[in-house]
N, C-alpha and C positions, 0 to 999 in steps of 0.2 A: 562454621564453614570451612571447607577445604581451599587451600592457596589455588589460585587458577595458574595454569601455566600461561606464560607470554603467548601471545595470539601469533600464528604465522600470518606472514604477508598474503598468502594466498587466501586466507580466512577475511582478513581487512579487505582485501580487493573484492571479494565475493560481496560482504556486507556493504560496500560503496555501491556495486552495481545494483544491488537489491534494493537499498535507498534510493537511489536515482530512479529505477524502474517504477517503485512505489509512487514517487513524486509525479513522475511522467503521468501515470495513470490518473491521479488526483488531478493533475492540471487539466487533462483531457475531459475529465468528468466534471470538474468545476466549469471549463467552457462551454460544455453542452448543456448543462443546467442554465448557465447565464442566457446562452442564446434560445433557450426554451425548446430546444430539439428534444429534450427530455425532460419530464415532469420533476421538479425539483424534490429530492428525497427518495426517489423511485431506484435509481440505482444502488442508494445505501440499504434501502429496504431489502433489495434484492440480494446484496452481499450478505447482509446478517441472516436472511433466510439459509443460504448456502452453507454458511459458517455454522449453522444449528441454532441460530438465535429463533425470536419468535416463530 
């Protein structure tokens, strides 16, 4: 494997924002499933379908 270059600050900030955004989306989905506005598992099934799963 080749040596990786040290990551720039911009890349790290971008990764932090992306991680935060995904955590926020996950929390919203979890909240919707817990409040039973959305059937549990339906969002996950929809996303896996979008990503070329089943």
